[in-house]
N, C-alpha and C positions, 0 to 999 in steps of 0.2 A: 235823804235824796242826794245831798252833796257827796256823801261817801259813795253812793251808788254810781254817780256820774264820774267820780274819780276812778273807781274800779273799772268802769266801762272804757274810759279814755285810756287807761293803762293797757287794758286788754287789746283795744284797737291798735294802739301804737305798737304793742308787742307783736300782734299778728302781722302788721305791715312789715315790721323788721324781719319777722320770721319768713314772710313770703319772699322777700328779696333774697334771703339766704337759701331758701328752698329752690327758688328759680335758678340760682347759680349751681346748686347741687345737680339739678336736672340737666342743665346745659353741659357742665363738665362731665357728668356721667354719660350723657349721650355721645360725647366725643371720645370717651375713653380716657379722659385726663382728670378723673376725680381725685386721684392721688395728689395732683398739684394743688388743687383747691384745699384739700384737707390739710396737707402738710404746711402750706403757707399760712393758713388761718390758725392751725394749732400752734405754730411757732409764734405768730403774732399774739395769740392769747397767752401763751407761756411767758413771752417777753412782758406783756402787760401785767400779768399776775406777779411775776418776780419783781419787777420794778415797783409795782403798787405796794406789795407786802414789805419790801425793804424800806421804801420811803415812808410809808404809813407807820411801820413799826418803829423806825428811827425817830420820827417826829413824836409819836405817841409816848415812846419810852422817855424821851427828853422832857416832855411836858409832865409826865407822870412822876419822874424822879424829882423834878423841881418842885412839884406840888407836895409830894409826900415828905420832902425834906425841908419844908417851910418852917421858919421859926414859930414856936407856939406862943412865946411871950415876947412880944416886940415892945421896945420902949415907946411911951407915948410921945407923939410929936404931931405938929400940924400936917407934915407930909404923910405920917402914918394914918392920920385921920382921913385924909383924902383917899389913901389906898384902901382903907377899910370900907369906905363908901363904894369904891369900885368893886371890891370883893363881894360886898352885899348885893350889888346890882347883878353881878355875874353868877352868883351862886345858883339861881334857879335854872340857868342854862349851862352851868359849868360842865356837867357830864356830857351834854350834847356837843359842846365845843371841844372837849378833850378827845372826843371820837370823830366829830365832824371835820375838824381842821386836818388831822392826819389823813382821813379818807379823801378829802378834797385835794390836798397836795399830792397824795398817792395816785389819784386819778390822773392828774396832769402828768406826773412822772411816767405812769404806765403808758399813757397815750403817746408820749414822746419816744418811749423805748420801742414801741411797736414798729416804728419805721426802720429799726435796725435789724429786722428779721433776716435779711439777706446776709449781712455781715456775721450774724450769729451762726447761720447755717454753714457759711464758708469756713468759719473758725473751727467748728466741730467736724467738718468734713474736708479739711485742707489737704492738698496734695503738694508735695515738693516739686520745685522746678528742676532741681539738680544743678542749679547755678547759684553762685553766691555774689554778694556785692563786694566791691573792691575796698571798702573801708572797714566793715565789721565782720566780713566773711559770714554773713547770715544769708540763708537761702532766700531767694526772691519771695517765696511764699510767706515768709515772716512779715514782709512789708505789705503784701496784698491781702493776706487773710488774717494774720495774727495781730499785728500792730493796730489796725483800725478798731478791732473789737476790744482789745485790752485798753486802748485809749478811751473808748466809749465807757467801759466799766469804771475806770479810774475817774473820769469826769463825772459820771453819774454818782459815784460814792462821795466825791467832793461836794456835789450838790446836796446829797443827803446830810452830810456832816454840817454844812453851812446852815441849811434850813433848820435842821434839828437844833443846832447851837443857838440860832436866833430865837426859836420857839422856847428853848429852855431859859435863855437869858431874860426874855420878857416875863416868863412865869416866875422866875426868881425875883425879879423886880416887883412884880405885882403882889407877891405874897411875902415880901420883906426879906428875902434871902440876900438881896442886894439893895442897898439904900444909900442915899446921899445924907451925910451928916456934916456938922460944922467942922469936924476934924478931918473929913475926907469921905472916901467911899468905903462903906462897910460891906464886907463880903463874908457870909457865913461859911463855916468849914465845908458843909455839904455842897454849897454852891461853888466854892473854890475847887473842890475835887471834881465836880461835874464839869465845870468849864475847862479845867485843866485837861481832862480826858478828851473833851471835844477838840481843844487846841492841839493836843498831841496827835489825835487821829487825823486832823486836817494837815498837820505838818508831815506826817508819814506819807499820806497820799500825795502831798505836794512833792515830796522827795521822789516818789515813784514817777510822778509826772516829769520832774527834771531829768530823771534817768531815761525815760522814754523820749524826751526831747532830743537826746543825742541821736537817736535813730531818725527822728523827723527831719534832721538837717539834710538827710539824703533826698528829701522830697521838697526842700525849700525852693521857692521861686523868687526870693527876695534879691538874689544876686543877678548879675548879668546872664549867667547860665544856670540852669536848674541843677540842684544837688549841693552837696557839701563842698564848698570851695576852700581855698587856702585859709581864710580867716575862720571859717567854721571848724576845720580840722585842727588848726593850731590854737585857736582861742575859745570858740564857742563850745565845742565838745568837751574839752577838759574842764571848763568852768561849770558846765551843766553837771558833770560828775561830782565836782566839789560841792555844788549847791545841794545835790541829792544827799550826800553824806551829812552835810551841815544841817539839813532839815531834820534828819533822823536824830541827830545829837540834840538839837533844840527840843524836839518832841520828848526825849527822855528827861531833859531838864524840867519840862513842865510837869511830868509825872512826879519827879522827886520833890519839886517845890510844893505840889499839892499835898504831899505827905508831911513834909517838914514845916510847911506854912510860910516859907520865905520865897519871895517872888523876884528877888534881885537877879539871880542867875538866868532864869528864862527870859526876863525882860531884856537883859543885856544880850543874851543869845539871839533873841528876836531882832533887836536893833542891828546886831552884827550881820544877821542873815539878810536883812533888807538892804543894808549897805553893800554887802557882798554881791547881792543880786543886781544892784544898780551898777556897781563898778565892774564886777567880773562879767555880768551878763550884758552890759550895754557899753560902758565907757571903754573897757579894755579891748573888746572886738573892734570898736570904732577906731581906736588908736592904731591897732594892727592894720586895719584896712586902709586908713588914711595915710599913715607914714611908712608902712612897710610894703603893702601890696601895690597901691596905686603907682609908686615910682618904678616898680619892677613887675608890672601886672602879668605880662606875657610869660616871663620866665617862672614866676611863682604859680601861675594858674594853669600852665601847660598841661600838667598831669590831670587836673580836674576837668579841663576842657575835653581832653581825650576821653575821660570817663563819660562825660555828657554825650559826646558823639557816639561812642560805642553802645551805650545802653539805650539811647534814644532810637538808634537804628534797630537794636534788638527788640525793643518794646513794640515797634510799629511794623516789624517784619521786613526791614530794609537791608538786613545784613547781607543777604545773598544777591543783591542787585548787581547785575553785570554791566559795568561801564565800558562802552565801546567808543573809542575815538572815531569820529566821522568827519573827514576832511571834505566837506560838501562843496561841490563845484557849483558855479552859477552860470556855466556855459551849457546851452542846450544843443547837443549834437544829434545828428540824424541817427535813428535806430537806438538811441540811448536807453529806451524802455524795454527793449527786447528781453533783457535779463530779469525783468520784473513782471513777467507775464502773470504770475499768480496773484500779484497785487492789483495790477491794472484791470484784470478781468472782473474784479469784484469791487471796483471803486463805486461807492454808493452814491447814486444820483437822486434817490428818493429821500428827502429830508423828513424824518418822522415828526419833526416839530412844525412842519408846514402843511403836510398833506392830510391832516385830519378832516378838513372841510371836503377834500376830494373824496375821501372814504365815505363821509356822510352823504354827500350828494349822489354818489354812485352806488352805495351799498346800504344806506340806512333803511329805505323802503317804507318805514312808518314813523309817525311823529313820536311814538312811544319807544323808539330805539335811539341810541346815541353811541358815539365813539369818544374816547378821551381826547383832550386837546393835544396831548403829546403821546405819540405811539411808541412802540418798542421795537428794538432791533434784536433779531435772533438769527439763527442759521438753521437750514434744513438741507438734507442730502437729497438732491433731485437728479435722477439718472446717473448716479455714481459721482456727482460733483456737489460740493457744499456750496450753497447759495445763500448769501446774506439776504435777510428777509425783514421787511417792515410789517409788523403784525399787531392786530388789535382784536378785541372781542366786541361784538355788537351787544352792548348792555342795555338794560331797561332804563328809559328816561322817565324818572318819576314825575317830572314836570309836564311830560306829555301824556300822562295818564288822566282820563276823565275823573273829575272830582267825585268823591263819595267813598265811604269806607269799604264797601264791597269791591269797587273797582281797584282801589289802592292796595287792598290787603288780601283779596280772595281771587280776583280775576287776572290782574296783571302782576305776575309774580317773578318773571325771569326774562333775561335776554336770550339771544339766539345766535350761536355760531361764531366761528373765527373767520376773520378776513385777513388775508396776507398777500403782499405784493413783493415782487422781486426788487431788491435794493439797487441793483446795478443796471436795470433795464426799465424803460418806459415805452409806452406805445408811440407810434409816429406822431400822434396828436398831443403828446405830452401827458397823457393820463397814466396812472399807475398800471403796471402790467400784473394783473391779479393772478395768483397761483392757487388761491382758495377764496371762494366768493359765493354770492348768490343765496337764494332761499328757494328750495332746500340747499344746504351747503354742498358744493361740489369743488373738486380740485385735487391737486397732487398730494396735499397733506392728509387727506382722508380717504382717497381711493383705495379700494382693495381690502377694506376692513370695516369692522363695526365702529361707529363713531357716535358719541353722545354730544350733541351741539348745544344743549340748553345750559344757560348761565344763571343759576340760582344764587351763586355766591360770587360777588365781584366788588369792584371799587365804587360802584354807583347803584347798589341794590337798595330796595326799600328798607325802612327801619325794621319792619317785620312783615312776614306773609304767613298765612295759614294755608297749608297744602295737605294733600292726601285724601283718599276716600276708599271705602270698601271696594273689593274687586267686583266688577260688573256695573259700578255706578257710572253714569254718563259724565264725561269730563267737562269741567267748567273753566279751567284756566286757559286764558288766551295764549296760544302757543306761538303762532307765527302766521304770516300770510301763506295761503296755500301755494302760491308761487310769487315771484318778485312783483309781477304786474297785477296779481289778483286782488280784488277788493274783498274777498272772502277770507275769514280767519279760521284756522284749524284750532282745535282744543286739545288739551292733554291733562293728565293727572300725574303729579309727582309720585314716583314709585321708589324713591330711595329712603335712606335713613338719615335725614338731614337736620332734625331738630327735636326738642323734647315734645312729648305727647301732650296734646290738649284735648284728648278724647274723653276726659272725665271732668265732672263739675268742679272738683277741688283745684285741679291744675288750671282750669279756665279762670277760676277766681284769682289764683296766684298771678297769672299773667294779665288779667284785667287790672289788677292793682299795679303791677310793674309798668304797664304801658298806659295806665289811666284811661282805659277803654272799656266802657260798659258793653260795647258791641261783642267783645269776646265772650261775654256771658249770654247774650241774647241772640246772636246770629244763628239762623237755621242752616247756614252753610257749613257749620262746624259739626263733625261727626266723630264716631268712636275711633276712627283711624287718622284723625287730623294731627298734624305736626305744626309747630310754630318755628319758623326760621328767622333768626335775628343774629346780631353781631356778625354781619356777613362780609365785611371787608377783610380780605386775606391778611393784611398786616395786623389788623385788630385781633383776629383769631389767633395768630401766632403769638402776639404779645400776651394774650390771656393764658395760653397753655404753656408758655415759656417766659414767665415774668422776669427772669434773670437776664434776658437778652435785650440788647438794643437792636431794633429791627431796621433794616435798610429802608430808605424812603421810597424805593421803587419796586413794587411787585410786578412781575411780568408773566404773561400767559404763554403756554406752549401746549401743542397737541402731543400727548404722550400716551402710547398704548391705547389709542382710541378715546381718550378722555382729555378734556381741556383742564389743565392744571395750572394754578398760579405758583410760581416759584418765588420764594421769599428768603432773603439772606438774613441771618441773625449773627450778632457780634457779642462776644464777651469783652467787657471793657473794665478798666480800673483807672483810678487817678493816683495810685500808690506805688507805681513802679519806680525804684530808686534811680536817680540821676536822669530820668527821662523827661523831656520837655512836654509840657501840657499843651493840648489843643482844645478849643471849644468846638464841639461837634457841629453845631449849627453854623458857625462862622466858616469853618473849614469846608463844609459841604455845600455852601450856598453859591450858586452860579446863575447864569442868565435863564436857566430853565427851572430853577427851584420854585418860583411862584406857581408853576403848574404841577408841582409834586408835593408830597408831604415832607416837611423839613424835619431833620433830626432835632432832638431836644437841646436846649442850652445847657449842655453838660460838659464839664471839664474832664478830659481823659488824658492819660499818658501811656496807655496800653490798649491794644485792640487786636482781636483775632476774629476772622470769619469762621466761627466755631461750628455753626449749624446751617445746614441747608434744609429748608422746610418746603413742603408742597401743600396746597389747599385745593381740593377737588372742586371745580366750578359747579358741579351738579349737586353733590351731596354735602359739600363743606368739610369733608373729612380732612384731618390734618396729620401729616407725617413729619416727624423731626428726625433728621439724620445727623449724626455726630461727624461733621466734615473734618474738622481739625481735632482728631482724637488724641493728639499729643499736647493739647492745650491743658495745662494743669487746672485752670479755672473751670473748664468744661468737665474735666474729670471729677472735680469736686461736686458739680451739679449733677453729674451722672450718679454719684453715690447718694445724693439727696433724693433724686427722682429716677430710680433705676429702671422703671418700666416705660418711661416716656420717650427715650432716645433709641433710635435704631443705628446700627452700624452703616457707614456709607457703602459697605460691600453688599448691602441689601438693595441698593438702587439698581433699577433696570438699566439696560444699555441705552434705551431711548431717553430715559430721564437724564442719565449721565451726559448724553449728547447735547442737552439743552441747559445744563448748568453752566453758568458763566461767572467770570470774575466780577465781584460786586462793585458798583459805582461809588458808593459812599466811602468804602475803605480805600479805594483808589484815590479819591479826592483828598482824604486825610493824608495819605502817603505822599501825594505830589506836593502838598503844602510843606511837608517836612523835607522832602528831597530838594526843594528850592535852596535850602541851606545845607542839609545834611548829606548831599552828594559829596561834599568836601569832607575828607577823613583826616587831613593833616591839620593838627591843632593851630599851627602858626597861620596858615591860610584862613582857617575858620575864624580865628581871632580878628584878623584884618578885614574879614568880610569882603575880600577882593574877588570872590568868584560866586557870589550869591545870585540866585535866579528868582524870578517871579512867574506866576501863571499869568498869561496875557489876558487882557480884557477881551470880551467877545466883540469882534469888530462888526458883527451883524446886529448887535443889540442896540437898543435905544440909549442906554446909559453906558457910557464908556468906562465906568468903574466896576462893572459887573464882570466877574471872571468867565472866561470861555469854558463851556462844559467839556468833559472828555467825550470821545466818540468811539463807538464800537466799529471796527473795520476788520476785514480780512486782509492781513498784512504779512509780508515776508521781510522781517528785519535783517539787517546785515548779520551774518553768522547763522541764520536759520536755513534749513534745507528746503522748506516749503512755506507757503503762506498759511497762517493760522488766524483764527478769530481772536482779535485782540482789542484791548481798551487802551486808548492813546491820548496823549496830551503834549503840547509843546511848551517850551520855556523861553523867556526873554530875560535880559539882564534885570537885576533887582531894582524894583521901583519903590523908593521911600514914600512914606505917607505924604501926600500932597505934591509929590515930585512928578516931573514929566517922564513918561516911559521912553526908553531907547528901544524901539521895536525891531530889533534884529534877533535872529534865532540863535540861542545858546545851547539848547538841549531839546531832546525829544524822548519821552518816556512811553514804553509799551509794556503792558501786562498781558501775558498769554492767557486768554480768557476761556479757552476751550478745554473742558475736562474729559471729554469723551474719548474712548479708545475703540468703540464698537463692541466691547465686551461688558456684560453686566458686572457691576461692582468693582470695576477696574478703572482707576483714575489715571489720567495722563501724568507722566512724571514731570513734564514741563509746565503743567497747569500752575498759574500764579507766578511764573518766572518774570521778574522785572528786568527789562533791558533798557539801558539809558544811553542814548547817543549823545556824546559830548562834542559839540562843534568848536572849532578853533575860534578864539575870541577876536582874532585879527582878520577874519573873513566876514564881510558884511552880508551874510545870508539874510534875506528879508524875513521878518517875523510875520505873524498873521495880520497885524495892524498895517504893516507896510504893504503886504500883498493886497489887502482890501483897498488901501489908498491908491495903489497902482491901477486896480480895476476901475475905481471911481474917476481917476484923472485921465485915463486913456481916452483920446478923442474919439476913436472908432467905437469903443464901448459906450462912451457917454452919448454919442449921437444915436446909436442903435437903441439904447435904453430909453432915450427921450421919445423915439418912435413908438416903442412899446407902451409908453405912457399916454399915447394919443387917445383922446376920447375918455379920459378919466379912469383908464385902467390902472391897476396898482401893480408895480413891479416889486417882487419880494425876493430878497437875497436869501438863498438857502444857507445851510451850515457850511462853513469854510473848513474843508478837510485838509490836514497837513500830512503829506506822504513822503517818506524818505526813499525815493526811487531815482533811477538814472544817475546814481552817484551824487545826487543833490537833493533839494527839497522842492516838491511839487505841491502847489495849492490848487484845489478843485472846489468850485462853488456852483451849484445849480442855480439857475435864475428862473423864477416862476412869474407868471402873469395871471392876474385875476381881474376879470371885468367888473363893472360896477353894478351888475344885476343882482337882485336879491338872492337868487339861487346859484350864484356863481361860485366857482371854486378854483384854486390855483392849479395851473398846468405847467409842466416844465417846457420852456420855450428855448432856452439857451443854456450853454455851459461855459463858464469862465475858468480858465486855467492860467497859472503863473509859474514860471521857472526862471529864477534869476531876475532879469529885467524884461523878459519877454512875456507877452500876454496873448492868449488865444481866446477867441470868442466865436462860437459856432453853435448850430442847432444840436450837434451831438458832441459827446466827449471825444469820440474818435477823431472827428474833424478838428476840434479845438487843439488836441494834442499834436496833430500833424502840422498845424499852423506854426507851432513854436519849436518843433523838432525837425526842421528842415524838410517838411513835406512828408516825412515818414518817421513816426515816433517809434515804430517797432512794437507798439503796444497792441494787445488784444483786449478790447473793451466790451462791456456788456451791451452797449448800444450800437455796435458797429453795423448791425443789420438795419438800422434806421437811416444810414447815410443815403441821401437822395430819395428816401421814401416819401410817398404822398399820403396824407391822412385818408382813411377810408371814406367813401361817399356815404351820405346819410341814406336812410331807407326810403325817403320820398323820391329818389331818383335824380336829385340835383347832381351836377357835375362835381362840385366840391363844396364843402361847408364854408361858412364865413370864417371859421377859425383857421381852416387850411389856407384860405385866401390871405388872411392876415399873416400867417407864418411865411407863406411864399413871398409876400410883399416885403416883409421885414428882412428876409434873407436877401432879396434883390437889393434892398436899400443898403444893407451892410456891405454887400459886394461893390455897389456903386461908390460908397464912401472910400473903400480901400482902393478901388481903381483910380478914383479922383486924386487921392493922396500920392499914389505912385506916379500918376501923370504929372502932377506938380513937381515932384522930385526930379523927374527927367526933363522938365521944361516943355512937355508936349501939351500945349494949351488947347489944341483941338480935341485931344482925347479927354482932357479935363472937362471941357464943355459938354462933350457927349455923355460923360459920367454924371454930370450934374442934371442933365435932362432925364437920364434914367432914374436918378435919385428922386426928382420931383414926381415922376410918374409912380414910383414905388410908394412914396408918401401918400399920394392921392388914393392909390389902391388900398393901402393900409387903413387910411381914415374911413373909407367907404365900408371896408370889411368890419371895422370896429363898430360903426354905426349900426350895421346889420345885426351884429352880435348883441348890442345893447337893446335893440328893438325886440329881438327874439327872447332875451332874458326876462323881459317883463311878463311873458306867458309861461314861465317855467312851472312845472309841478315838481317840487322838491321831494315829494313823498313817494313818487312812483317812477323812478328811472327804469331803464331797461333791465330786464332780469339778468342778462349776461353783461356783467360790467365791462367786459373787454370788447363788447360789440360797438358798432358805430354810434355816435351820438344821435339821440333822437332830435327831431326838429324842435327848437326852442330850448334845448338843454344848455345850461350855463357852461362857461369855460373857465 
């Protein structure tokens, strides 16, 4: 019975393990990436077996040799009597131990070796960089691909020798080959030879280690700068070579001594080796550093600092950064923005980090839909002009699905449609100006062609869904409301190839085990055409089919050729690039928006390339990988490993190319480095007299969190026209715990638009980094100063206090930095959200700052005119809203409470400005009249606010107007 139970348990465990493997085979095969799964796991298995066999064989051989060479006639002694008792007790299990110990140790070694599968594949498929390091003239590939794997092999073999030596030593002792006597330690000749060979092997391997350590100095982070510095080159590298030769010599002495039976020479040699390692490896470099380098550090380290600068810039793709001197003015002259029409027309007023609630209230329609907390910024060509766009997909809200297995996995399976709004334009009432919206989806992004709006694969999809049915079967999946206001739902049936089949009993059993769900075996809704969709997050899918990539934290959706596709950026990274400064990915990419996104791993890197652009189809989950940086040697190595998985970027359609953008996480890593490495002169770099920092986000709650970069359509100095770009400002270096000096020192822009309008053709300027360097003697306000100017301006402060009347919340949008008008312009949208349950933020004011001047008005156009002498010369996206009145509600009222509030606030702001002007001119009569108007405006604003709060209590958040751009329904939150 016991034997039967054991066999059954083993079979059950084996089948469970098999089911997991088989499920993975089905998943990869359905996607067309079975090659990845097979090669990765064959490599892991090969690594395990090789390490297992070498370790187990080494330990077994050592034990076996020690046992077979044991003394047959050992002198009697009390110690020997004790050993005899131990031997007698071990004898019944001796054979089991002689096999079991090597197998156990080999299992641990094999498990550890499996994790090195990527290094093994890179070693055997390495590609040269065509560039060499300045110290040893070795190709960079040696450091990234060869050295890590050889270092692993040597370290592993040292472990084998040490463990085998310990096992042999204990066996010799146990069986009398080594024993303690009154005259000293007795060592038999076989034991002496055995241990001598072990010691010689250890020393030879240690000699190889010393030799490899010479190359490792180029990766050293122990000095002030990364890489081999003066002390390393003049002291450490030569002594490592001496130690390597000395180790081999001492190893030879051990072999000779084992033969001749005299141990004096190897003992002396070992002692000398240890002393040399201490003196030459530690004391001598310390003396050189302390008494030679420190007194003359700059002159001696200059060459090595230059190496660090050059190779850090090379490793992070900063070599071709164009530095542009920018003598920014702080004087706002009339018409100054006329030359920047391309930039001002696309200044983004819609903050993707604020308007998610507005998208939800206006476009969610059902409790089982949702939008992400942070939306995405992209661009679309509308009527021949590129328009910055805030875009999101209406995903399934699993928390809003009625409980029950059928509801959660059979009926509610997908989201529906893309919602997009113009970035530079809002409605007169402050709502987003939608260009794609509604149910069914309508708008300029999808007009004139077939469009598949269903979102089966997204960032908030269910753990798994079972979809599909034979042709002619009545659909059961909840598709969408028939219209935005309808209470009836339409049904659909998934018709793509999105997941493995569960149309047979065996596959159902496999997935019932995987998801621990008996319903997958028993549900009558599953049929012969059923598929199971899982691992549906776009980033997760790319990570699985390309495990060698580090995937960007932000996947973003785009409408491409009639399909909604997620675009995901993948990086090849390494921490073995010589002389390059390391960055921790998570720390370098964390900013005020990171909590709403997936963070990169806590991984040290000193080389990064945006090697792959991937797409994931939101309907069927298909994954396409495009070799974007086809000159990256690491990617070339992986292409040779997985030749059928990567397409050329020339295979990309024109529409896909038009939505590829420069990746955020790579840009964040680059800006961290550029804070110091924009300086290329080693003397200035050493003095750290021109270092910069990324400013803290002035709109964030924690002043220590970095400001995120922003996508903008921007015309940088030297550019012929505005292009979609990723941007960030710099302020002077802020030491840890120090107070920031918040003036602007630099502004970085990466050209983010890859499209040329032709399929497979990439813009030559894509990825171009342009760095504006401002003079350090000009106090151009930084983002923190600009925000402080807004907060302290009396007109702005009074107006914002009015907006807060009645418990409304004032939300500062993202603070955009723009190099226009020969200076620096700051633009910040101001949102107001009432206290009602179904309220959402609407844009009510725009703040602008140029030099010391502040503009504050209902529209960007008006705010710019305020600070640029009444005529900024700009063409803004919201110019059409100047003087506009929000549309009346459908119930026939003259104006909404919201429009009354906006009008009252505008009147109050004007009254404040008139009153200040009257005081300045000494006209107290005019001042009194202005105060009367101010009090009247406050009373009207308060009354309007109270009406809005009363109306908000009756909101129906689930069924707003079908046309999101239509007038607000009575009771709709603002």
